[in-house]
C-alpha positions in Angstrom: 55.2 -96.7 -39.6 58.5 -97.7 -41.2 60.3 -100.7 -39.8 63.3 -98.6 -38.6 60.9 -96.5 -36.4 59.4 -99.6 -34.9 62.8 -100.9 -34.0 63.7 -97.6 -32.4 60.5 -97.6 -30.4 60.9 -101.2 -29.3 64.4 -100.6 -28.1 63.3 -97.5 -26.3 61.3 -99.5 -23.8 63.1 -102.7 -22.9 60.7 -103.4 -20.0 57.7 -103.6 -22.3 59.7 -105.8 -24.7 60.6 -108.2 -21.8 57.1 -108.2 -20.5 55.6 -109.0 -23.9 58.0 -111.9 -24.4 57.4 -113.2 -20.9 53.6 -113.1 -21.6 54.2 -115.0 -24.9 56.3 -117.6 -23.1 53.6 -118.0 -20.3 50.9 -118.5 -23.0 53.0 -121.1 -24.8 53.6 -122.9 -21.5 49.9 -122.8 -20.7 49.1 -124.2 -24.1 51.5 -127.1 -23.7 50.1 -127.8 -20.2 46.5 -128.0 -21.6 47.7 -130.2 -24.4 49.4 -132.5 -21.9 46.2 -132.7 -19.9 44.2 -133.7 -23.0 46.7 -136.4 -24.1 45.0 -139.7 -24.8 41.5 -138.1 -24.7 39.2 -139.8 -27.1 37.8 -137.1 -29.4 36.6 -139.4 -32.2 33.2 -138.8 -33.7 31.9 -142.0 -32.0 32.7 -140.6 -28.6 30.1 -137.9 -29.0 
């Protein structure tokens, strides 16, 4: 599918575009939250 058609399809459904970006933002926030929980955790080979 040419890039122009993809752009037209994406602009035809702004709700799907917004939901996709909200889902990506939520996933990024969850990733940062998990990283903050594991801050300072000893994962060196001697720990296992």
